[in-house]
C-alpha positions as CSV (number, residue, x, y, z in Angstrom):
1,X,41.2,34.8,-26.8
2,X,41.8,32.1,-28.5
3,X,45.0,31.6,-30.0
4,X,46.1,28.1,-30.7
5,X,49.6,27.1,-31.9
6,X,49.7,24.2,-34.4
7,X,52.7,23.7,-36.3
8,X,53.6,27.0,-36.2
9,X,50.4,28.4,-37.5
10,X,47.6,30.7,-35.1
11,X,44.2,29.8,-36.0
12,X,41.7,32.8,-34.7
13,X,38.8,33.5,-34.5
14,X,36.3,36.1,-37.1
15,X,36.4,38.5,-34.6
16,X,40.4,38.3,-33.4
17,X,41.2,38.7,-37.4
18,X,38.9,41.4,-37.5
19,X,40.3,43.3,-34.7
20,X,43.8,42.9,-36.3
21,X,43.1,43.1,-39.7
22,X,41.2,46.6,-39.5
23,X,44.6,47.8,-37.2
24,X,46.5,46.8,-40.1
25,X,44.5,48.6,-42.7
26,X,44.2,51.6,-40.4
27,X,48.1,51.6,-40.4
28,X,48.4,50.9,-44.6
29,X,46.5,53.9,-44.4
30,X,48.8,56.0,-42.6
31,X,51.4,54.9,-44.7
32,X,49.6,55.8,-47.9
33,X,48.8,59.1,-46.5
34,X,52.7,59.7,-45.4
35,X,54.0,58.6,-49.3
36,X,51.1,62.0,-50.2
37,X,52.6,64.0,-47.8
38,X,56.1,63.3,-49.2
39,X,54.7,64.0,-53.1
40,X,52.8,66.9,-52.4
41,X,56.0,68.5,-50.7
42,X,54.7,68.7,-47.3
43,X,56.7,70.3,-44.8
44,X,58.8,67.9,-42.9
45,X,57.6,68.2,-39.6
46,X,54.4,67.7,-40.6
47,X,55.5,64.4,-42.1
48,X,57.6,63.3,-39.0
49,X,54.3,64.0,-36.6
50,X,52.6,61.7,-39.8
51,X,55.7,58.8,-39.0
52,X,55.2,58.8,-34.8
53,X,51.7,58.2,-35.2
54,X,52.2,55.6,-37.6
55,X,54.6,53.9,-35.8
56,X,52.5,54.1,-32.5
57,X,49.6,52.5,-34.4
58,X,52.1,49.6,-35.2
59,X,53.8,49.3,-31.8
60,X,49.7,49.2,-30.7
61,X,48.8,46.3,-33.0
62,X,52.4,44.3,-32.0
63,X,51.6,44.4,-28.1
64,X,48.3,43.5,-29.4
65,X,49.0,40.1,-30.9
66,X,51.9,39.9,-28.6
67,X,49.3,39.9,-25.5
68,X,47.9,37.1,-27.1
69,X,50.2,35.3,-28.2
70,X,51.2,35.1,-24.8
71,X,47.3,35.0,-23.0
72,X,47.4,32.0,-25.8
73,X,49.9,30.0,-27.1
74,X,52.4,30.6,-24.7
75,X,50.5,29.2,-21.6
76,X,49.1,26.4,-23.8
77,X,52.5,25.3,-24.8
78,X,53.5,25.9,-21.2
79,X,50.6,23.7,-20.2
80,X,51.8,20.8,-22.7
81,X,55.5,21.0,-21.7
82,X,56.6,23.0,-24.4
83,X,59.4,25.0,-23.3
84,X,60.6,26.2,-27.1
85,X,57.9,28.7,-26.6
86,X,59.8,30.4,-24.0
87,X,62.8,30.8,-26.4
88,X,60.6,31.8,-29.0
89,X,58.8,34.2,-26.6
90,X,62.3,35.7,-25.4
91,X,64.0,35.6,-29.0
92,X,61.1,38.1,-30.2
93,X,60.8,40.3,-27.3
94,X,64.3,41.1,-27.4
95,X,63.4,41.7,-31.4
96,X,60.7,44.0,-30.0
97,X,63.0,46.5,-27.5
98,X,65.4,47.3,-29.8
């Protein structure tokens, strides 16, 4: 996992980008499926079940991205003496656990 923060950008290798984009494409497909269920007057419980699956998939995506950030950007920032990375991490963790 490479995560190099520079000017508020994170450069990822092609494999990392592909992995994250593949996950997002799946989530996008799930959301489209939920929309279609609404259009087709699908039973509420069935839609809610799919919503739960989509939320779980998005949470998994967020955890993957957070892990990459911690193991790359945060570690690198600490080594470079940038204490702001810890403030940013704390702030984003507060948002994620709400």
